C-alpha positions, 0 to 999 in steps of 0.5 A: 711874959710870965711875970712869976718867980714861984713858976718852976721847970724841971728837966729831967733825964730819964730812961724811957725803957724802965722807970727803974733807972730814974734817980732819986731825984728824978721820982721826988721831981716827978712828985712833987709837979703838978704837971707832966711834959712826956713822949709818946715812946716811954714806956707806960709804966711811966703814964702809971706813975703819973697819972694823977698829974696833968699831962701833956705829951711832947708830940702833941706840942711841937715835933721838935725840943726847940723854941717852938716847943718852950713857947707852948710851955710857956702857955702851960704855965698861965694855969699851972705852977711847977712842970717836969719834962722828961727826957730821953738821956741826959738834958745837959748832953743830949737835949739841948738843956742848957738853950732850953734853960737860959730861954725859961731864965728870960722868961722870969721862970726858974729851970733846973736840970736833973741828970741822966743817962745819957742814950748811948750808955742807956743803948750799950746796956740794953744791948749787952755792950756794956761800956766798961769792963770790971774784970780787967778794970778798964772804963770807959771815958767820955768827951763833950766837945772834941778835943784832939789834946785830950783824946791823945791822952785818953787814948794813950793810956795804959788801961784804954778801953772806950772813948765816948765822943758827943758829935754835934755836925758833921764838920765835927765828926769829918775833924774827928775822923781823920784826926783819928786817920793821920793817929801817929801810931799803931794802937788798933782801933773799932770805931762806931757811931750812934745816932738816932737811937741805933748803933752804926758799926764799924765805922772806918777811919774816913769815910764819904758816907758822912752825909748819911748820918744824923747828927748829933750823934755820939761816936764810940772809940774802942781799942781793938787791940786783942788783950 
């Protein structure tokens, strides 16, 4: 265990394709850190901004963001005090941020989460399928966990356009699809599933191909009525 309360790690959410999407808080955090953990898949412009830092590529440390990686980061703290770990998306929602935060807390290292744009939002914006329609004054809703009451409340709203639900595992996906299949009213819904950086269109209300979907994922529920 590292007994250094001055040691800090920041979990920073970013858009790996566009450094300009970083918040001012995120940029300041990167500048004030002596070491950066980044994926090789990030745009090369990130490397130009952090070229005066100690750079560690996540793929060289571990395959996934789990305890194997976190123990490797602990070793980095033997020679560095402040580390920024850059994520594709939002650390709290996309990348096991709370678990990572708790791990470092138990090892006497301060860990802070700096939110970023959720992965599915970046994807839909890049592909010009924006989550909002300002001309109709519609908005999109997001649920980190499936809740029947909340879902009904959202999709029954007069201005409902899109709802994004984080799906942690295949069992949860099955529950959501069965619930949508049995809705007691006639609103037309269009379903899409975002997983592994790709959007699968026209997901059926109930499908036997759930096993083919990688988790975690996001299900996007859209109002398919012609307004």
